[in-house]
N, C-alpha and C positions, 0 to 999 in steps of 0.2 A: 577584752575579757572573753575568755573561752567558757562557754556554758558547760556546767557539769552534766555528765550523762551517765546514768547508771546502766541501764539496759533499755534500749528502745524496743518495745514489743507491742504489736498490734494483733489482737485476736479477732478473727472474723468468723462468724458462724451463721448458719441458716442461709447460706448462699449455695446455689446449685450452679456449677460450672460445667460447660460442655466438654472442656479439655482437662483431663487429669494430668499430673506431673509426668507420668509415664508417656503421655502422648506428645509432650513438647519436644520438638525436633530442632528448631532454629532459634536464633536470637530474637527474631520478630515474634515467634510464638510466645517466648518468655516475656518479652516486653508487654504484649497484649494481656497475658495472664496476670502479670504484676499489677497492671492498671486496673484490672477487674477486682483485684484484692484491695487495692488502695488507689483511688482515682487521683489523689494528690500528687502522685508521681508524674502524672501527665502535665501538671502545672509547673514542674521544676524546670530550671534552666538547662537546656540541652540534655535532657534525659535520654540515655541510650545505653545499651550493653556494648562496650567497645571491644575491638580486637586487641588481644594482648600486646601485639607488636606495635600498637599505636599509643600505648600508655607512656607518657613522659613523666617520670618521677625521679627521685633520688637514685644515684648509681647503686648504692648498697641495697636499696629496696628492690631495684631491678634484678640484681644478682639473686636475691632470694626467690623472686618470681620465677626466674629461669631454673634455679637449682631445685626448687620444689615442684616444677612443672605446673604452676598455677594456671588454670583455665578460666575463660570468661563465664563458663557455667559448667556445673557437674550435677548429675542426678545420682544420689546415694541415699540409702536408708540410714540416716544419721541416728535415729532413735532406736534402731534395731527392733522395730515392731512389725516388720514385714511390709511397710508402706514406703514408697520412694519419696524422698525429700529432695530439695533443690538448694544448691549454692550458686549464687550468681554475683558477678561484679558489674557495677553500673557506674556511669559518669553522671553526676547530678550536682548542679550548682557549683561548678568548678572544682569538684572533688571526686575522687574515686572511692567507692565503698563496696564491701562485700556484705551481702545479705543472705539470709536463710529463709526458706519457706518450709515449714514442717507440716506434713499431712497427718492430721489426727483421725482421719477416717470420716466417712459420711459427708464428704465434701466440706469439712471444716479445716481451714488452713491458718497457720500462725506465721506471721511475718516478723522476723527478728533481725536486728542489727546489733551484734554483741561487741563490736570493736569500732574504734575511730577510723578515720580515713587513711588512705595510703600516702597522701601528700603531707598531712599534718603529723602523723605519728608512725607511719609505715607499720601497720598492724595487719597481719595476714592469717588466714586459716586455710588448711588443706586436709581433705579426707584421708584417713589412714586406716589400716587394719591392725587390731590388737587382740590376740587370742580369739580369733574367729568372730570378732565384733568390730563394728565401725566406730570410729572416733574422729576427733579433729586435732591436728597439730596446729599450734598457735605460735606466731612470731610477733614479738612486740619490741620495737627499737626505742632507744633513748628513754627507757622506762624508769622515771622517777630518779634513780641514782645513776643514770647514764649507762646502765648495763643492759645489753640486749637479752631478751628472755625467750626461750623456746620451751614450750610446755605441751601437755596433752589435755584436751578437754573431752569429757564424756557427758552423755545426756543422762542425768540422774536427778531425782526429785523434781521432775517436770521442768528442768532447765539445764544449761550447759555450765559445768564447773570443772575445775582442775582435778585430774585423776589422783586419787590417794593410792599410790601403788603399793605402799607398805601396809595399808589397811589398819593403821594404828588409830583405833577409835576408842574413846573413853566416854562413858555416860556423863551427861551434864545435868547439874542441879538447877542452874540459873544462868540466864544471859541478860546483860544490861547494855543498852546502847545510849550513849550520852553525846549530845551535840555541844561542844565546848569551845566554839570560836564564832566570831561574827563573819557573815558572808553576804554577798549581794546577789539579788536575783530571785526569781520565782521558785527555784529548786531548793531554797534554804529551808531546812526542817524547823519546826516550831515546838518540838516536844522531845522529851527523853522517855525511855520505855524500859521496863524490866519484866521478864517472863520467867516463872519458875517451872520446874518439871511437872507440876500438876496442872499447868495451864492458867494459873493466876497471873493476871497482868496488872501492873501499876504504871500509869502514864501521868507525867507532870510536865507542864509547860516550862521551857527553859527561860531564864531571866533575861536573855538577850532580846527576846521579843515581847515579854510581858513583865510588868512591874509586880504583879501579884500572881503567885503560882496557882494553877488549877490542878488538882489531883483527882484522877479517875482510877477506879479499880474495876476489874471485870474478870469473870470466870469464863474461860474459853472451852468449847467442846474439844474433844481429842483431835478431830480433823482441823480445828482452828489453829493449833499450834505445833502439832507433832512434826509436820513437814519442816518448819523452821528449826526445831531442835535437832532434827536429823541432819539437815544441811550443816548446822554449826558443828555437830559431833564429827561429821565426815571431814570437814576442812580444817578443824581447829589446830591439829598438830603440825600442819604444813605452813602455818601462818607465821610471818615475821612480827616483831613487836612494833615496827614503825614503817609506814608507807607515806609517800608524799609525791604529788604531781608538781610540775615545774611552771605553773601559772597561778595567778593570784585571785583573790576574792572568792574562794571556794570554802565550803564547810569542812570542819575537822570533826570526825567521829571517833569516840573511844569505845571500843567494844570490850566489855569485861565478861569473861567466861569463867564460871565457877563449876569445877568438876566434882563428881561424886566422891572422889578420894580426898577432898578438902583443898586441893590445889586450885590456883586461879591463874588466868592468863589475860593480859591486857594488850590490845592492838590499837594503836593510834594511827588514824588514816586521814591525812589531809587530802581532800578531793574525792574521797569515797570510791576510789578506783584501784585499791591495792591489788586485788585479784578478781577474776571473774566470779569465783565462789563468794567472795565478800560482797561484791556488787549485787549478786543475786540475793544474798541474805538480807542486805540493806533494803532491797526492794520489797521483800516479803514483810519485814518488820515495819517499814514506813507505811506500807499499804494498810497494815493492821492498825497502826497508830492513828492514821487518818480516819479510819472507820470509827474507832473508839472516840476520837476527838469530836466527831460529828453527832454522837449520841446525846 
């Protein structure tokens, strides 16, 4: 069974590092820097930043690495805030991964892995320039329906999501996230959630995990829900109606979006990995639901 992964994010604050990203020059510098951010990397099997020509992976994936001039590390301002960020490729526990380190200033660093590994899925990112701004090109092979996907990611709403190049955005009245299938593992959600445009939240436990429903309602502050609504508005028109991963025992989410013009859109997503924007939205909603469920 392959464990579902939304987005792996580790936020580290209140640490003072003697070496900022601009000062990192060698792979050894970067390895030491990463371990200072997250010491668990040091305990991983054969953790190191490999040379590109030593990576043994699928032939098609190797061609993309060569075509895109993928490097084992690059320093780029990915959030376009004037601070240098880091992309690096590591070998860890018999897999190759690309990670990001985002510098938020004041020596606060965010460590992100937004994609699966090169061996399992051949998912790659490469910094690019779009209209005088930095962005990420993403490659995902054998994605759900067997079609290779190339897309553009931008840093927006405090996360990386697919670029809405047409800027076709319509205000949303309500979003509803329902978990409607059984799954195995600790990542399985235990509730459904609805949020309206005024920040009123309704949360109820789904019958898969509970024999008696528990219903909670809460009024959120503007800062508590506006980011989620903005993400949903930005990504909604580019979403397909159905997504599915190709492994078993994962949850299925149905996202229902009600627009201000009276129209609705439903997206069924087996595995919660339809797009990076969807995964980021799920993380925001599920974190909110977990907080309310603990009240």
